[in-house]
N, C-alpha and C positions, 0 to 999 in steps of 0.2 A: 233351194239349197238347204234351208232349215228343215223342210219336210223330209228330205232325204236323210239328213243327219238324225233327226228324231226317229225315223223308221229304222235306221241301222242300229241306233242305240237301244231301241225298244225291243229288238229281236232277241230271242233266247239262244241264238246261234253261238256256240262256243268257238273261241279263237284258239287255234293250236298252232304251234310252230311247225315248220316243215321238217321232214325227216332229216335227222343228223344236225339240225341247227344247234341244239343244246350242246351236243358233243363238240361241235366246231368252236363254239363260244368258250366252253370250259377248257378246251385244249389251248386256245389262244391265251386265256387268262393264266393258265399254269405256265405257259412259255414265258410270258412277261414277268411273272413272279419269280421264276427261276433266274431270269437274266438280270433282275434288279438286285444290287447288292444291299444287304441290310444296313440300316442306319445305326451307327454306334454313338453312344453318349460321349461327348467331348471331355473325357476325364482330365486330360492334361491341361486344357484351358481352364476348367473348373478349379483344379488344384492351384494353378498359378494365381488365379483371382482370389481364391481363398487365403493363400499364404500372404499375398500382398495386402489384402484387407485386414488380416489379423495383425500383421506387422505395423501397418499404419494406425490401427486402433490402439495397439500397445504403446507406440511412440506418442500418440496424441494424449493418451491417458497419463503417461509418465510426465509429459510436459505440463499438463493441466494440474496434476498433483504437486509438482514442484512450484508452479506459479501460484497456487493457492496457499502454499506454505503449510500444508498439512503435516502432521507428525509422521505420516507414512513416508519412509525413505527406502530407497533401493540401494544395495551396495554399489558404490562407484558412481552414483547419480551425480554427485557434486562435481565430479571430474568432467562429465560430458555435457551437463546442462549449466550453462553460464547465465547468470542473471542479466547479462548484456543482451542475451537473445530475446528478451522481452521488450526491448525498445522497438521503435518503428522499423529500423534497419534489420533487427533480428527477426521481427515478424515477417518482413519481406523475404528474408532468408529461409525461414521455416515454410512459407508458402511455396517458394521456389523448390525447396527440397521435396515437398509433398507433390507438387506437379511433376517433377522429374521422376519421382517414384511411380506415380500413376502412369506416366508415359512409358516407363520401363515395363510395367506390368502389361500394358496394352501391346507393346512391341513383342514381348515374349509370347503373348497369347496369339498374335497374328502370325508369328513365325511357326508356332506349333500347329496353327490351323492349316498352314500350307503343306504340312507333312502328310 
């Protein structure tokens, strides 16, 4: 068996496809390519995630600035960030709000994915 394989591989005989083989293969490839819809980038899901991420980042930054007592203040910040939010119960509330916001972003992304 090895001798036969060596003999076949050592021969200078050119291997050529049968007549029409290349045409049939290329025709089938073109048919499959035309039938397949192109993949589009999921811009809606990307934008939902981007907006959710930016909002969470801005809210977290504002809370951290208020908690650190920095001189940087935003108009109306004192009305919506209460010092009581920094207690344990307030921390749990902030975590709950963050998780709910994340779940909302995921839910919207899943809904737009099914469109």
